[in-house]
N, C-alpha and C positions, 0 to 999 in steps of 0.2 A: 504494500500500500504506500502510495506517495501522498504526502501532505503538502498543500499549497496554501500559504497565507497571502492575503491580498488578492484573492481570486477574482474579485469584481473590479480590479483596477486595470490599467492599460497593459502592463507586463503580464500580470497574473491571468487575465482572460485569454490572451493569445497563447500563453503557456499551457493552459488547460486544454485548448484545442489540439495542440501538437502532441501533448502527452496522450490524449485519448486516441489520436491517430496511430499511436504506437501500441494501442490496446492496454495501456497502463491502467491499474486500479487507482483511481484518484479520489482523494477527499480534499475538500476546500472549505476553509473557515470563512465566515462572513459576520459582520457586525449586525446587530438587530435591525437597524434601519437601512442597511445597504440594499441596493437593487440587483439581486442575483439574476433577475430576468434580463437585465441589460447585457449580460454575457452572451445571450442569444444573438444580439446585434453583431458581435464579433464573429460568432460562428457562421452567420449568414454570409460573411465575406468569403468564406471558404467552401461551404457545402450547402446543399439543399436539404440534407438530412439533419436539420438543426435539432429538433426535439429528441430524436433517437440518440444523438450524441450527448446532448445536454443532460438527458435523464440518466446517463451513466455516472455522472458526478455525484458523490456523496457529500451533500452540503451539511455543515455543522455550524450552528450559531455559537460564535465564541469571539471574544475580544482578546488581543494578544496581551492585554494587561489583566485578564481574568484567568488566574492560574487554575482554579477548579475546572472551568470549562475547557481550557487548553489541555489539561491533563487527560480528559476524556477524548479529546480530538486526536491525541497521540497514540491511542490504543491500536496496536497492530501496524503501526507505521514503520517503514524502513528507511525512507529518504525524505528530506524536507527541502522545499524551496521557500525561502522567506522573502516574499515580495512586498509585504504590508509595510506601509510607512505613512506618517503624517507629513504633508508637504506644506510649508509656509515659510516665508522670509520675514514675517512680521515679528519684531522683537518681543511684542507683548504676548506672543504665543509660545514663548520659550518653555514654560513649564509643561504645557501640553505636548510640545515637541519632544521634550526629554522623557516624559512619561511613556509616550508611544514608541519613539525610536530607540531610546537607550534601555529603559526598563522593559519594554516589550521584547526587544531582542535578547536581553538577559534571560527573560522567561523562556524564550524559544531555545536558547543555548542550554539552559539548565535541564529542560525536558528532553532535549536531544541526548544529553549525557545520561540522564536517568533511564531513558528507554533504549540505550545502546543503538542509537540511530547510525546507520552505515555512513551517511554523508549529508552534510548541510550545504546548500548553496544560498548565499546571502546577497541580495541585490542592494548595493550601496550606490554611490554616485561619484562622478569625477570631482564633485564639490569638496570631497575629503582629501584630495591630493594637493600638493604644494603648487606654487605659482611658477611661471616661466622665469628662468634665471639665465641672463645673458643670451637671450634668444634661443635657448635650448628647448626642445620639446619636453612636455611634462610626461614622465613615465611613472610606473609603479614604484620606482625608487625615489621619486622626488619627495623630500620630507615635508610633512605637515608643519606649517608655521603657526604656532598658537598665538603669536603676537600680531599676526596679520588681521585685517578687518574681515574676519570670517563671518558669514551669515549664521544666524541661529540654527538654520536648517543644516548647514555644513557641520557645525559644532556637534549637533546631536547625532548626525549620521557617522561622524568620526567616533563619537562615543560608542555607537552601536558596533562599529568595526572592532573596537577594543574588546567588547564583550565576546565577539566571535573569536578573536585571537586568544582571549582568556580560555575559551572553550577548547581550543586546539591544544593548549598547554595541559589541559586536564584530560586529554585523550580523544577529543572529537575530531573527526576528519571533516574539513570544510574547505570551500572555495568562496572567494568574494569576487563579485564582478562590479566594475565601476563604469556604468554607461554614461555617455554624454547625454545631450538632449535627445530624448527618444521620440522618433517620428512614427506615427501610426494612428489608426482609428481606435478610439476607446469605446468601452461599453455604452457610453451615452450617445454614441453615433457621430461624435465630432472628432476632428483632428486632435492629436495629443498635445499640441503645443500652440501657444499664443501666436507663434511665428507663422503658422499656417493661416490663421485668421487674418493676420496682418497682410500676408500675401494676397489673400482673397479680397481684402478691402482696397487694394491699390494705393495704399498710403505712399505719398511722395518722399517721405523722410526715412532715413536709415541711421542707426547708431554706428559708431566706428569700431565696435568690438568684434571679436571672432570667437568661435566656439567649436566643440566637437559634436557631431551628430551621429545617430545610429538608427537604423531601421529596427522597429520593434521585433520583426521576424528574425533578424540577425541576433539581437540580444537573446531572444528565447532559444534559438538553435545553439548558440554558444554555451548558454547555461546548461542545456541538456547534454551537450557533448562533454562538458567539463565534469558533470556529476556522474557520467557513465565511465569516465576515464580513470586512470590510476593516479591522476594528479590530485594532490591534497595540500592543504595549508598554504595556498598561494592566492594571489589576487591578480585580476586582469582588467585592463582598460578595454572597454568596448566602444570604439569610435570608428565609424566607417569613413568619415572624412572630416577634415578641419576646414571650416568655411567662415568667411566674414558675414556679418548680417547683411551687408549690401549684396554680396554674391548670392546668398540664399534667397533673399527677397526678389532679386532680379531674375532668378530661375523660376520662382513661384508665380510672380505676377502674370507673365504671358500665359501660363496654364489656366489662369482664371480670366483671361482676356483683358487684363489690366496693364497699365503702363508701369515700367520699371521705376524704382525710386531714384531720384537724382539729387536730393538735398540732404546734406549731412545734418543730423540732429545735434543740437547744442547740449553739451553735458551740463553747463550751468543752468540752462532752462529746465532740464529734467530734475536737477537738484532743487530748483525753485519750486517746481510742481510737487516734488516729494514733500517739501516743507509745508506747502499749502494743504496737501493731502493729510499730513499729520495734524495740522491745525484744525482742519475740518473734523477729523476724527475726535480730537479732544473737545471741541466745542459742541458738535452736533452728533457725536457717536456714529459717524458714517464709517463704512467699511474701508479699510486701508487698501489702496489699489496701486500706489507707487511708493514702495518703501526704498530706502537708500541702498539696501543690498541689491535690489533688482536693478537700480540705476547703475551701480558699480559694475555689475556683470555685463550690462549692455555696452559699456565702454572699455571693458577689459579684453585683451587679446590672450586667449587660452588655447594653446595648440598641443595636441597629444600624440604620443608615440604608441603605435599599436603593434609593434614587432612581437611582443611577448605572446599575445593570443594567437597571432598568425603562425608563429613558430611552434607553439605548444601543441596545437591540434590541427595544424594545416588549414586554418580558417580563412575563408574569403568573404568579404563584405559585399553586399548588394550595391551596385552603382547608385549614387544619389539620385540621378535623373530617373531611374526606374522606380525608386521609392516615392519620389515626389509625384510622378505621374499616377501611380497607384492610389496614393492618399487623396489627391485631388479628385480622381474619378470616384472614389468612395464617398468623398464629401458631397460631390454633386449628386450622386445617386441617393444619398440620404436626404437631401433637400428636395428631391423631386416628389 
């Protein structure tokens, strides 16, 4: 039996499909208010036999911070994919982020140890890696800098990684994957990233930063190959391509019939808008939409080295053009 946490999320939902296609016995945990029916939206991208496949999943209601419920979910499990996470860059959400990402992962690790789980695959993020130094690519060996202006999300995901490494010291076999911005259609039927919606909008502005991107299908396939391999206690960057925001938006816009962006976005303007966003939140309790960490990422050039994963399992990433065309087609079909 394979256990998947975060099965109703972007990575987890696609992972469930590919596991089922290998006839794996799959159990997926979900929170009380999560929309498990939304997973069918992902399955519809691949097959017409949606219900038959979906009904093979053993769904268990459990929160990763609820140890009694988790304990039951682990019964009879041999391998675990830990995809569940709380994503926010809002500093006011730090306690909730720590609860879910650090304490939740500690619970998963402890139950893996208690149940003699054969192998754990933990989905982390490139946010936990260090920054570019002297124009060098960021690799798995680039050290985390605790003194940098790390987002609260990055801090808690790094803390979660430390829990996984602690587990390996206590006898757990595990692999960690660090995907870049994951591109794919999520269970809610929309693209996974704000960047897709920006491309669809035909916005004329672009920030000056750069990032690593990866197709959700590639992320899932790499995870599955790693957990089946003899590789253990290693981590791997999953990035199909390093691109600037301008490059990516310029590729997306024509696919939506829009003009490519031509105007560079002002960093000072975005920080000003972030300040106004904070003030509005304080005065009127509005939802934060432009936090400083998000602005910093938009103007930071982060480029990643993917030699390790390619060499370890002879892995090849999907060309970005193919990924974008597929996602745009899926987005258009969903809106029809």
